[in-house]
C-alpha positions in Angstrom: -231.4 99.2 -171.6 -231.9 101.6 -174.2 -234.8 102.8 -172.5 -232.4 104.6 -169.8 -230.4 106.5 -172.6 -230.9 110.4 -172.0 -232.4 110.6 -175.3 -235.5 108.1 -174.3 -236.0 108.7 -170.7 -238.3 111.8 -170.7 -240.5 109.9 -173.4 -240.9 106.7 -171.6 -241.4 108.1 -168.2 -244.3 109.6 -169.2 -245.6 106.3 -170.6 -244.7 104.5 -167.0 -246.9 107.5 -165.2 -249.7 106.4 -167.6 -249.2 102.8 -166.3 -249.3 104.3 -162.8 -252.3 106.2 -163.2 -254.7 103.4 -164.9 -253.4 100.6 -163.0 -256.6 100.0 -161.0 -258.8 100.8 -164.0 -259.2 99.3 -167.6 -256.8 96.2 -167.4 -257.6 95.2 -171.2 -256.9 99.1 -172.3 -253.6 98.9 -170.8 -252.5 95.9 -172.2 -253.6 96.8 -175.5 -251.6 100.2 -175.2 -248.8 98.5 -173.8 -248.6 96.3 -176.7 -249.1 99.2 -179.2 -246.4 101.2 -177.9 -244.3 98.3 -178.1 -245.3 97.8 -181.7 -244.6 101.7 -182.6 -241.0 101.0 -181.4 -240.7 97.6 -183.7 -242.3 99.5 -186.6 -239.9 102.2 -186.4 -236.9 99.9 -186.2 -238.3 98.2 -189.3 -238.5 101.4 -191.1 -235.2 102.7 -190.3 -233.8 99.0 -191.4 -235.7 99.5 -194.9 -234.7 103.0 -195.4 -230.7 101.9 -194.7 -231.0 98.5 -197.2 -232.6 100.6 -199.7 -230.2 103.5 -199.8 -227.5 100.9 -199.4 -228.5 99.0 -202.6 -228.8 102.4 -204.3 -224.9 102.8 -203.3 -225.6 105.3 -200.8 -223.9 104.6 -197.8 -225.6 105.7 -194.4 -225.5 104.7 -190.9 -227.2 104.5 -187.8 -228.8 107.8 -186.7 -228.6 109.3 -190.4 -232.0 110.7 -190.1 -230.1 113.4 -187.6 -228.0 114.8 -190.4 -230.9 116.4 -191.9 -231.4 119.7 -190.3 -235.1 119.9 -191.5 -235.7 116.9 -189.1 -233.6 118.4 -186.3 -235.6 121.4 -186.6 -238.9 119.6 -186.3 -237.4 117.7 -183.3 -236.8 120.6 -181.5 -240.3 122.5 -182.2 -242.0 119.2 -181.3 -240.0 119.0 -177.8 -240.8 122.4 -177.2 -244.1 121.9 -177.9 -244.4 118.7 -175.7 -242.7 120.9 -172.8 -245.1 123.4 -172.8 -248.0 121.5 -172.8 -246.3 119.3 -169.8 -246.2 122.8 -168.4 -250.2 123.5 -168.8 -249.8 126.4 -171.3 -252.3 124.9 -173.6 -254.0 121.5 -174.2 -255.4 120.0 -177.1 -258.6 117.8 -176.6 -258.3 116.4 -172.9 -254.3 117.1 -173.3 -251.3 116.6 -175.4 -250.0 113.4 -173.1 -252.7 111.8 -175.2 -249.8 111.9 -177.9 -246.7 110.7 -175.7 -248.6 108.9 -173.2 -252.0 107.4 -172.0 -252.5 110.0 -169.1 -256.0 110.9 -168.7 -257.1 108.9 -171.8 -258.6 105.2 -170.9 -258.4 104.0 -174.8 -255.8 106.2 -176.8 -254.5 103.7 -179.3 -253.1 105.9 -181.7 -251.8 108.0 -179.3 -249.6 104.5 -177.7 -248.6 103.8 -181.1 -247.5 107.0 -182.2 -245.4 107.4 -178.9 -243.7 104.1 -179.7 -242.6 105.2 -183.0 -241.2 108.9 -181.1 -239.3 107.0 -178.5 -237.1 105.2 -181.3 -236.8 108.1 -183.3 -235.4 110.1 -180.5 -233.0 107.1 -179.2 -230.9 107.0 -182.0 -228.2 109.5 -181.1 -227.1 108.0 -177.8 -227.3 104.1 -178.6 -224.2 103.7 -180.1 -222.4 102.2 -176.8 -225.1 99.2 -176.8 -226.0 99.1 -180.2 -222.8 99.9 -182.2 -221.5 96.4 -182.5 -224.8 94.7 -183.6 -225.3 97.1 -186.4 -222.0 96.8 -187.9 -222.1 93.3 -187.8 -225.6 93.4 -189.6 -224.0 95.2 -192.8 -221.9 92.1 -193.4 -225.1 89.5 -193.0 -228.0 88.6 -195.6 -231.3 90.6 -195.3 -232.6 88.4 -193.4 -230.0 88.3 -190.6 -229.8 92.0 -190.8 -233.6 92.4 -190.3 -233.6 89.7 -187.3 -231.0 91.6 -185.5 -232.9 95.1 -186.0 -236.1 93.1 -184.8 -234.4 91.9 -181.6 -233.1 95.3 -180.9 -236.6 96.5 -181.2 -238.4 93.9 -179.1 -235.6 94.2 -176.6 -236.5 97.7 -176.1 -240.1 97.2 -176.4 -240.3 94.4 -173.9 -240.5 96.0 -170.7 -243.8 97.7 -171.6 -245.3 94.6 -172.7 -244.1 93.3 -169.4 -245.4 95.9 -167.4 -248.8 96.2 -169.0 -249.4 92.5 -168.4 -247.8 92.6 -164.9 -249.8 95.9 -163.6 -249.9 94.4 -160.1 -245.9 95.4 -160.0 -247.4 99.0 -159.6 -248.1 98.8 -156.3 -244.7 99.5 -155.2 -245.0 102.6 -156.6 -247.0 105.6 -155.1 -250.6 105.8 -155.5 -252.1 107.8 -158.2 -252.7 111.7 -156.9 -251.9 115.3 -157.2 -248.1 114.3 -157.5 -248.4 113.0 -160.9 -249.6 116.3 -162.0 -246.3 117.7 -160.6 -244.0 114.9 -162.1 -245.5 115.8 -165.3 -244.7 119.1 -164.9 -240.9 118.4 -163.8 -240.8 116.3 -166.9 -240.9 119.4 -169.0 -237.6 120.5 -168.0 -235.7 117.0 -169.5 -237.6 118.0 -172.8 -236.2 121.9 -172.5 -233.1 120.6 -172.0 -233.2 118.3 -175.0 -234.5 121.3 -177.1 -231.2 123.2 -176.1 -229.3 119.7 -177.2 -230.9 119.6 -180.5 -230.3 123.6 -181.1 -226.4 122.8 -180.3 -226.7 120.1 -183.1 -228.2 122.5 -185.8 -225.1 124.7 -184.8 -222.7 122.1 -185.9 -224.7 121.8 -189.0 -226.1 125.0 -190.3 -223.9 127.5 -188.1 -224.6 130.5 -185.8 -227.1 132.4 -188.2 -229.2 129.2 -188.3 -229.4 128.8 -184.2 -230.2 132.5 -184.3 -233.3 132.3 -186.8 -234.5 128.6 -184.7 -234.4 130.5 -181.9 -236.4 133.4 -183.3 -238.6 131.0 -184.6 -239.2 129.0 -180.9 -240.0 132.5 -179.5 -242.8 133.0 -182.0 -243.8 129.5 -181.6 -244.1 129.6 -178.0 -246.1 132.9 -178.4 -248.5 131.2 -180.8 -248.8 128.0 -178.3 -249.5 131.0 -175.3 -252.3 132.6 -177.2 -254.0 129.6 -178.0 -254.1 128.5 -174.2 -255.7 131.6 -173.7 -258.6 130.6 -176.0 -259.5 127.5 -173.5 -259.6 129.7 -170.7 -261.8 132.9 -172.3 -264.8 131.3 -174.2 -266.0 134.8 -175.3 -266.2 134.2 -179.1 -264.7 137.8 -179.9 -261.8 137.0 -177.5 -261.1 133.5 -178.9 -261.2 134.7 -182.8 -259.0 137.3 -182.2 -256.7 135.4 -180.2 -256.6 132.4 -182.5 -255.7 134.7 -185.1 -252.7 135.6 -182.9 -251.9 132.0 -182.5 -252.1 131.4 -186.2 -250.0 134.3 -187.4 -247.4 133.4 -184.7 -247.2 129.8 -185.8 -246.8 130.9 -188.9 -244.1 133.6 -188.6 -242.1 130.7 -186.6 -242.0 128.2 -189.4 -240.9 131.1 -192.2 -238.3 132.5 -190.0 -236.9 128.8 -188.7 -237.5 127.0 -192.0 -233.8 125.6 -192.6 -233.1 126.9 -196.1 -229.6 128.1 -195.4 -226.3 126.4 -196.2 -224.6 124.3 -194.3 -221.9 126.2 -192.5 -219.4 124.6 -189.8 -218.5 127.5 -187.5 -217.7 125.5 -184.0 -214.2 124.6 -184.1 -212.2 122.4 -181.3 -209.7 125.0 -179.1 -207.6 121.9 -177.9 -203.8 122.8 -177.6 -203.2 119.8 -179.9 -203.9 120.1 -183.6 -207.2 118.0 -184.5 -207.1 118.0 -189.0 -210.1 117.2 -191.0 -210.1 113.9 -191.9 -210.0 112.6 -195.5 -209.3 108.7 -197.1 -206.1 110.0 -198.5 -204.8 111.6 -195.0 -205.2 107.9 -193.7 -203.5 106.2 -196.9 -200.3 108.4 -196.5 -199.4 107.0 -192.9 -195.6 107.2 -193.4 -193.7 106.9 -189.7 -196.4 109.0 -187.9 -199.0 106.9 -186.2 -202.6 108.2 -187.0 -205.6 108.6 -184.5 -209.1 108.9 -186.3 -212.1 110.0 -184.3 -215.7 109.1 -186.3 -218.0 111.5 -184.4 -220.8 113.9 -184.8 -222.3 116.5 -182.9 -225.8 114.8 -182.5 -223.7 112.0 -181.0 -223.7 112.1 -177.3 -221.0 109.5 -176.5 -218.9 111.0 -179.0 -219.5 114.4 -176.8 -218.8 112.0 -173.6 -215.7 110.5 -174.8 -214.0 113.8 -176.0 -214.5 115.6 -172.6 -213.4 113.0 -170.2 -210.6 111.2 -172.8 -209.6 112.8 -176.1 -209.6 116.6 -174.9 -207.8 115.7 -171.6 -204.7 116.7 -170.5 -203.1 113.6 -170.2 -204.2 112.2 -173.6 -203.0 115.3 -175.6 -199.7 114.6 -174.0 -199.8 111.3 -175.0 -200.7 112.1 -178.6 -198.0 114.7 -178.6 -195.0 112.4 -177.4 -195.9 109.7 -180.2 -196.1 112.6 -182.9 -199.9 111.5 -183.7 -201.4 112.9 -186.7 -205.0 113.5 -185.6 -207.8 113.2 -187.9 -211.6 114.2 -187.2 -214.0 112.6 -189.3 -217.2 114.7 -188.8 -220.3 113.1 -189.6 -222.7 115.8 -188.2 -223.7 116.1 -191.6 -224.3 113.6 -194.0 -220.7 112.4 -196.1 -220.7 109.5 -198.2 -216.7 109.1 -197.8 -217.3 108.7 -194.4 -220.2 106.4 -194.7 -217.8 104.1 -196.7 -215.0 104.5 -194.6 -217.1 103.4 -191.7 -218.4 100.2 -194.0 -215.0 99.3 -194.6 -214.2 99.6 -191.2 -217.3 96.7 -190.2 -219.2 99.8 -188.3 -222.6 101.2 -189.0 -222.8 104.0 -186.5 -220.7 106.2 -184.3 -218.7 106.6 -182.2 -215.5 104.9 -183.7 -212.0 105.0 -183.0 -209.2 103.9 -184.7 -205.4 103.9 -184.2 -203.1 103.3 -187.6 -199.8 102.2 -186.5 -196.8 103.9 -188.7 -195.6 102.5 -192.0 -199.3 101.4 -192.8 -199.9 98.7 -190.1 -203.0 97.1 -189.3 -205.7 99.5 -187.9 -206.5 99.0 -184.4 -210.5 99.9 -183.7 -211.3 100.8 -180.2 -214.3 100.1 -178.1 -217.5 103.2 -178.5 -217.1 103.7 -174.6 -213.6 105.0 -174.6 -211.4 105.4 -171.4 -207.9 107.1 -171.2 -206.5 103.3 -169.9 -207.8 101.5 -173.1 -206.4 104.5 -175.1 -202.7 104.4 -173.2 -202.8 100.4 -173.8 -203.8 100.3 -177.3 -200.9 102.8 -177.9 -198.4 101.1 -175.7 -199.5 97.8 -177.4 -198.8 99.3 -180.9 -195.3 100.5 -180.5 -194.3 97.7 -178.4 
């Protein structure tokens, strides 16, 4: 199911196209590439597991998706997906094509690219996997090291399994259209989901570093695109003097893009919620002093797509706002967009390792009620009514 998440689909769809293109060619190469792609997924899960366990041993609380709390990583992903999108539109090519990196299109035995694309698929999967993984990751923190490792490996195997199956059952591809010119068109169409991913990542960066950081990144992207465009021109004009001068322009443009967009700015939250009810910044002290008012806590982050969906469809709806107001709720937002050890510790105490997490605290220090990751109005209304009985 992780392969159908919007974060992952642009990557895996290119991989499927690669299988289609070579369905009638080297079966052994397809199987090796499928295995390496799956291995890349597993390795990335193991790396995340080891990093999280290492940091926890050092009493540094982190959770699933922690890498997206770094503006440097977000900026790197912005440029990576912009780079891939332009390559899908044939603005330039590296070697036979950049698709060697993200999928096996036009490459019979691109084993390194298959492994790297598996790593990339997991890296971009983390922001929108909470509904499927939240409980499992939360459970793992209470288990011994071997059990926790088994949980992470199981999730990785589940995500990798379709590619293993498809690489060994290539006859199943006969139900799809035969390779042809349509694949080039589809490849170009897939550039636009990648551009959408860039837009989303820029929005996440804005929550982390503010509007000035977004402006710098936008300028950097323009220069980066100009550099790639110039490099693409050298591939269609083979005059030595032209190639040298254009390559120099490409290098200068890419250098300017890195200099301009490097995230050395300070963290600056500028995006505030504009609902009719007032949400306060979460602190442990505000939760401890519940008093006679019920409390609702939204553990969220800008990079969490599920969190944003739940806000738009449930938390910020007129019906739920009236519910909160009628029962005099204190509404708290625990924003985990940037790393916050206090929020990480609070999640750990609740038995969770990732977000979204929604908690209702009854009046007079009652036992907290943890709601599902996928929130609905009915679930929230029933929880509030049950608390007040």
